[in-house]
C-alpha positions in Angstrom: 22.2 -11.7 21.5 20.2 -11.3 18.3 22.2 -10.5 15.2 19.7 -7.7 14.6 20.6 -6.1 17.9 24.4 -5.8 17.6 26.1 -2.7 16.3 26.9 -4.1 12.8 24.8 -2.4 10.1 24.6 -3.7 6.6 25.3 -1.2 3.8 22.6 -1.6 1.3 19.1 -3.3 1.0 17.4 -3.4 -2.4 13.7 -3.7 -1.7 11.5 -5.5 -4.2 7.7 -5.2 -4.4 6.9 -8.3 -2.2 8.2 -7.0 1.2 6.9 -3.5 0.7 3.4 -4.8 -0.3 3.5 -7.2 2.7 4.2 -4.2 5.0 1.3 -2.3 3.5 -1.0 -5.3 3.7 -0.2 -5.7 7.4 -1.2 -2.2 8.1 -4.3 -2.4 5.8 -5.5 -5.5 7.7 -4.6 -4.7 11.3 -4.7 -0.9 11.4 -7.2 0.1 8.7 -9.5 -3.0 9.2 -9.4 -4.0 5.5 -10.3 -7.6 6.4 -10.9 -8.7 2.8 -7.1 -8.3 2.3 -6.2 -10.7 5.1 -6.0 -13.8 2.9 -3.3 -12.0 0.9 -0.9 -11.8 3.9 1.9 -14.3 3.5 4.7 -13.5 5.9 3.6 -10.8 8.3 0.5 -12.3 9.8 1.4 -11.3 13.4 2.7 -8.2 15.1 5.8 -10.1 16.1 6.6 -11.0 12.5 6.0 -7.4 11.4 8.3 -6.1 14.2 11.0 -8.7 13.2 10.9 -7.6 9.6 11.1 -3.9 10.6 14.1 -4.6 12.8 15.8 -6.4 9.9 15.2 -3.6 7.5 16.5 -1.1 10.1 19.9 -2.9 10.1 20.7 -1.4 6.7 22.2 2.0 6.2 20.7 2.5 2.8 17.5 1.2 1.4 16.6 1.6 -2.3 13.9 0.4 -4.7 13.2 0.9 -8.3 10.6 2.8 -10.3 9.2 -0.6 -11.4 8.4 -1.4 -7.7 6.4 1.8 -7.4 4.6 0.9 -10.6 3.8 -2.6 -9.3 2.5 -1.0 -6.0 0.4 1.4 -8.1 -1.2 -1.6 -10.0 -1.8 -3.5 -6.8 -3.4 -0.6 -5.0 -5.6 0.1 -8.0 -6.9 -3.5 -7.6 -8.1 -2.8 -4.1 -11.4 -1.3 -3.1 -11.6 2.3 -4.2 -12.5 3.8 -0.7 -9.2 2.5 0.8 -6.7 3.5 -1.9 -5.9 6.9 -0.4 -5.1 5.3 2.9 -2.9 2.7 1.2 -1.0 5.4 -0.7 -0.5 7.4 2.4 0.8 4.4 4.2 3.2 3.6 1.3 4.5 7.2 1.4 5.0 6.9 5.2 6.8 3.5 4.8 9.2 4.9 2.2 9.8 8.1 4.3 10.1 6.3 7.6 12.5 3.6 6.3 14.5 6.2 4.3 13.9 4.4 1.0 15.1 6.1 -2.1 13.9 5.2 -5.6 16.5 4.7 -8.2 16.3 4.1 -11.9 18.8 2.0 -13.8 18.8 2.7 -17.5 18.3 -0.4 -19.7 21.6 0.2 -21.5 23.5 0.1 -18.2 22.0 -3.3 -17.2 23.9 -6.6 -17.6 22.3 -8.1 -20.7 22.7 -11.6 -19.2 20.5 -10.6 -16.3 17.9 -8.9 -18.5 17.7 -11.5 -21.2 19.6 -14.7 -20.1 20.7 -17.2 -22.8 18.0 -19.6 -24.1 19.7 -22.5 -22.3 19.1 -20.8 -19.0 15.6 -19.5 -19.7 12.8 -21.4 -18.0 9.2 -20.1 -18.3 6.7 -20.9 -15.6 3.1 -20.7 -16.6 -0.1 -20.9 -14.6 -3.2 -21.6 -16.6 -6.8 -20.5 -15.6 -7.6 -24.0 -14.6 -4.7 -24.0 -12.1 -2.4 -26.2 -14.1 1.2 -25.2 -13.9 3.8 -25.9 -16.6 7.5 -25.2 -17.1 9.1 -24.7 -20.5 12.7 -24.5 -21.4 13.1 -22.0 -24.3 15.7 -22.8 -26.9 
């Protein structure tokens, strides 16, 4: 029996931009026919993969995201072709509503400072340059 089919439900899933954008991309490509977005699909390239992801998300009682995720979605949707933006926003609204996702804000002063600004010994910066070169820098 699949662990996703038993009666055990997880309590909380915190959704970041990636999974939500991937769900929207799947619909954009396969339902709306926005084929120019197909190369951006990374994980949900088939209906079976999409279904599996949906089943996994459904195993959680609560699903939340942050205002920054909505902001990132806004920036991504603005980068798409203008004539499809309303459809993408409608789909985003439907996904949030259908999954029961709530948007929560955590004030900066309530965040763990080590998570927001880790010590210099732990900070690594990854950079991608216009020519494709990647570099890693340890800040001190």
